[in-house]
N, C-alpha and C positions, 0 to 999 in steps of 0.2 A: 144261382144262388144271387140273392141279392142282399141290400145291406142298406140301413138307413146310415143317416151321414153322423149318427150317435155312436156307429158302429163300425167306424173304418179304421181304428186303431188296429194295426196288424194283416191289414188290407195291403194297403200302399192306395196311392191316389194320384192318377197321371189323366191331363188331358190328351187329347191325338197326337196335338204339335208337342206336347214335352214329351211323348213316348216316341214320337218319331225323330227328335232330335235324339235321345237315348239309344237306339236300337237301330237307326237309320231305315226304317220303314215308311214310306209317305205317309202322311196323316190322312190321305184320301182313302188310301188303301185300307188301313187299319178300321175305319170306318165302315167300310164295306162288309172286313170280314166279321165285324161285330153288329153290325146292325142289318146290314142283308141289303140287297142292292137288286135294282131293275134294269133288264137291257131289253130293249125291243118289247116284245110280248111275253119276256119270259120275266119270273122273279126267283130271286136266288136267296135262300133264309141264310142268316148269321153261319159264319163257320161253326162257331161256339157261340154261349151267353156269356157275358162280361160276370165280373165279382160283384161290380158295383153299379146302383143305381140311387141315383139321389132323388128322382122324382121330378126332376126337372127339364125332362126332355132334352138334355145332353148327353154326349157320350163322355165316360168315363173307364180308363182302364184302371186295373188293382195289380200288384206285383205280378202274380200268375198268368194273368194276361199278357202282362209284357214277355215275360219267358217264354209263354207259349208262341206266342207272335214273333219272337226269334226264331222260334224252330220250326215255324211253319212258313217263314221267309225264306229259311234254308232251303226246304222241301222244293220250294217252286222255282228257287234258283237252280235247284240239281235238276228241275225237269218236270216234276208233276205240276199236273192242273191243279187249280183248288177244287176243280171236285175229288181228285184225288188224297187231297190233304183232309177233305171233309170225311171221305170212308175210312182214310187210317185214323183219324179222330174216332169215328163211332166206334172202330174195332178194341181201339187203345181203349175208350170209355169203360166198354163192354169187360174187358183182361183186367184191366187194373183197377176199376171201381174209382174213378176220381175223374172231376169235371173238367181237369186240366191236366190227362195224361201226360202231354209232351211237357209238362212241369215237373215231372216226376224221375226218380233215381231209376225205377224200374224202366223206363223208357230205354233208360241207356242201353240195357242188356237186351230188352225184348226190340226195340224199334227196327231191327231189319227183319225179324220174321212177320211183326203187323204191317210194314210196309210191301212185302210180297204178298200179304193175304190181300192187301188193299188193291194194289195192282192187277192181281189176279196173272191170267195168262191171256190178256187181250192183244190182238195183233198191235195196235197202238202203243201199248206198251214193252213192247217187244226189246227195244234197245236200253232201256230202263230197266226192266227185270234184268236184262242180263250183266249189267254193271253190280246192280245188287248181290246177285248170285256169285259174284266175282270176290268172294273173301268180305273183306271189313269194308269194304266202298262207301258205305251209307255210316258206319262207326268215324271211320277216320274223315272225311270228307264234311260231312253234314250235322251228325248227331253231336262226336265230341266237339268241334270250334262252338257249337251253338250253346253247350253246356259248360263251357270251360269257366272258370271264376264261380261257379255256383255253388253254395254250400247248400247241403240238405238236411232237414231237419224230419226225422222218422220219415224218410223218404220224399219228401216235399221241399221242393224249392223253398228256401228261406233268407237266402241273401245273395248279392252278386257284387263280384267284384270287378268291374268293369276292366280294370286295369291290371289286376293281380293283386294280391294280397301286400306285394310293396309298396304299394303306391298309396295307401291308407285312403283309400278312397271307396267305400260300400252304398250299396243299396239294399236298405233294409228297413222291410214293411212296417216293424216294429220301431222302427225310430224317423221322425221328421215325415212322416206318412210317404217312406220310402224314395222320398229325395234324396240325391247325390249327398252326401255328407262325409267330411274327413274324421274318417272313424275313430282317430284317438281324441279326437276334441268336439265331436258330437256337431259341427257348425254345417250349415248346409254350403257346397261349394258354388252354388248360385252367389251365396251372401258375401263370402269373404272375396270372390272375385270382382264385385260390385263394390264392396268398398275400396280394394285395392285403388278401382276404378276412380270412386270419387274423390279418395284422398289423393288420387297421384302417389302412390307411393305403394308400395308392398309392406314395408318396413312399420309406414304408420296405421295400415289396416291392422298392421301384426298386433300394436300395443292396442287398438282400440279393442281389439276380441281377447287379448290377454292370451296369445297363442304365436308359436313360433314363425317368421317370414317365411321357413322351409314348408308349412303347412300352408299360407298363404298361395304361395309361389304353386305350390301341386293344387290349389284349388284354381287359380288361372288357367294353369295349362290346362288341366282337364275342360274347363269350360270353353275355352279358346276352341278344344280339338271335337266340340259338341256342334260348335259353329261353322266346323270348317265343312 
């Protein structure tokens, strides 16, 4: 699905570098997943097609791309090859009928079965298949942590609270193009944090934006965590 720059509201908009900071997946890896790449004489197609195309030959991710990338990264960390993740995505798209199946609430319940089908009974997959068949391994070790803090609307990921709702920090593609914001005041954490640095004071930044010092401090702490 492609969208022009006049139709970005509700999609979210992130460069690979911005996405990398948020989900801790290297920008180069995100680029390979969404644009494809070559290795030797082999060419690998994209794992999936991104939500956003601004027709400027640059790669951008939408909010659902962000959520799906977190899940794909978790599966690869658990032992799946990118090729097996691709196979799982194909199966999940067919069953769930959505371009970003890993970003749907249905995957929370259907994911284990889909992954077993994607892995099949290949000898190379045997250890991982055994783990998946051992009760709720995929659910507890991979799927649930990746979907933690996600709000769903009609089964589709709609908002992400990266530090939990109590932090008051949310990524909502309908607000500020999905950039992290202090939910209660609607100001991006990057702006509040930069203001505190420029002013040399959390309290002065709070006065400037007419928000509480606590809100500014949450933004500062969050941005520092992204940079770590």
